[in-house]
N, C-alpha and C positions, 0 to 999 in steps of 0.2 A: 412485549408483552408485559403486563404486569402483575407480582406476586404480593398478597398480604403475608409478614412476618410475624408471629405470634411470639411475644414476651410472655415472662411468667414475672411475677414480682420481683428478681433480682436481676430483673433486664437480659436474662438466659431466653436464648432458642430455644420454642418448645413444638413448632410446625408453623406449618403454611398453609395459604389458600389454594384452592385452586388457582389454574392461571387465565387473566382477564387478557382481551387485544387490545381495549382501551382502560385509560386511569379511571373516566367516567364509570366506566361498568365495571370496574373493582370500586370503587367509592358509593356504589348504587348496592353491592354487593355486603360490603361492609354495614350500610347502613341501617340493614335488614337482620344482617346475623350478629352482630355483636350484643347482645341481650345470652345468646345460647354461649358466643365465646367466653365470655366472662363467669357464667354460670361453669363452663370449663377449666379456669382457673389463668384464662388469658386475661393479661391485665393492661398489655397495650401493644400496640401493631403497630408496623413500619412498612409503607406502600414504596415496593423497589420496583424500579423500571430494570427489567431484566437485561435487554437491548443494550442500554445506555449504562448499566453496569452503575446505575446509581440509587441509594436511597431518596424519597423525595418528602418524604416527611413521617414523624414519628406521632401517633396519637394513643391518649390512653383511655382504656374504656372503663374506666371505675370512677369515682368521686375521685374530687380532687383534694 
């Protein structure tokens, strides 16, 4: 299962996405959901493989 961890400006966890069976499903979801997340104070996300216990990558949602 895959999940996005939401981060604020200080890098602190402030929430999580629904769980997804595949990484590509999670990536499709974030592609359409990031504007709303950004409006709600989420400045970065981390894709986590919960079964493997790994953080796959981190991505900022705002302008660099």
